[in-house]
N, C-alpha and C positions, 0 to 999 in steps of 0.2 A: 211639662207635658203639653204637647201640641194636639189639639182636638182633631186636626186633620189626619193624624195617624190612626185614630180609632173611630172616626165618624162612620165608616161603612159597617163596622161591627155594631155600633150603637143604633144604626138604622134598623138592623135586623133584630136586635134585642135591646130596645130602649130602656127597659126596666133595670138593666145593669147600671144605669146612671145613678140610680137611687142609693146603692151601697158602695159605689166606687170609692176606693180609698183616696184617690187623687182627684176627686171630682172638682173641688174648688180651684185647683190648678189647671183643670181642663178648660174652664170657661175663658175665652179669649179676652173678654172685657167684663167689667163689673155689671153692666146692664144684663148680660146673659144670666149671671148668677142670681141677681135680684128678680128677674123674670121667672126663673125656675122656682125660687122660694115663694113668690106670689102665686104661681100656678099650683104649687102643692097646697097652699092655704085654701085656695078657692075652688080647685077642681079635683083634687085628690092626686095621689102618687102616680097612678097609671097614666092618666091624661097628662100630667105635668112632664113625665119622662118622655112620652110620645111627642109632645109639642116641642120640648127642648131639643130633642134629637133632630127633629125636623128643622128647627131654627138653626142649629149648628150646621146641618147639611146644606141649608139654603145659603148660609154665610160662606161656606166652602165652595159650593158648586157655582155660585153666581159672583164670587169674589166681591162680596159687599159687606164684609165683616164690620167695618166702621160705620157705614151708613145704616146698616141694620141695627147696630147698637144705639145709634141716635134715635131711630124709630122706636126701639124698645124703651128707651128713656122717656120719650114723649108719651108713650102709652102708660108707663108706670106713673108719670107725673099727673096724667089725666085720670088715673084710677081705673084704666082699662087693661084687660088682658090682651096679649098678642093675638091678632087675628091672622092665622096662617094663610087663609085664602087671599086676603088683602095684601099681605106681605109678599106672597108668591107672585101676585099680579104686579105689584109695584116694582119688584126686582127682576121681573121676567125680561129676557132680551127683547129689544125692539125688532119686530119682524122686518121692518124696512132696512135695518142695518145688517141683517144676516146675509152672508154671501150666497149667491146661487151657485150651486156646484153641478157641473155637467160632467158626467163620466162617459168616456167613449171606450168601448171594449175593443181590443185587438182581435181580429179573426184568428181562429186556431190554425188556419192554414199558414199564417205568417210564421208561427212557431215551427211548423213542419219544414218550411223553407229554410229557416235558420239551422235547424238540426241537419238537414240535407247538406247545406253548405259547410257545416263544421265537420261532417264525416268525410267530405271529399278531400 
């Protein structure tokens, strides 16, 4: 099972992760599963499900699954829980590398001219 197929549903209903029959197959790497278990132990089920769904969404949306797993392993080894705000900031796109998009709209009169030419 690929988490990318269900991540949008999990974002809406993160508690579904708790009793999901294929939950262990859903985690893309062992670090995600171990983080989920540690979160349940230390924060409770509701918070663990919410944070884990957010971690999976971050991995999917920012294409950083392996790097995020390394960061989660580092946190687990240090005895820390994942910090969503710090991870979002770490894996955020660099604003300097984002392209600047300029959209120029065609005047509606140009479409009228096309239609007039096609009718002739």
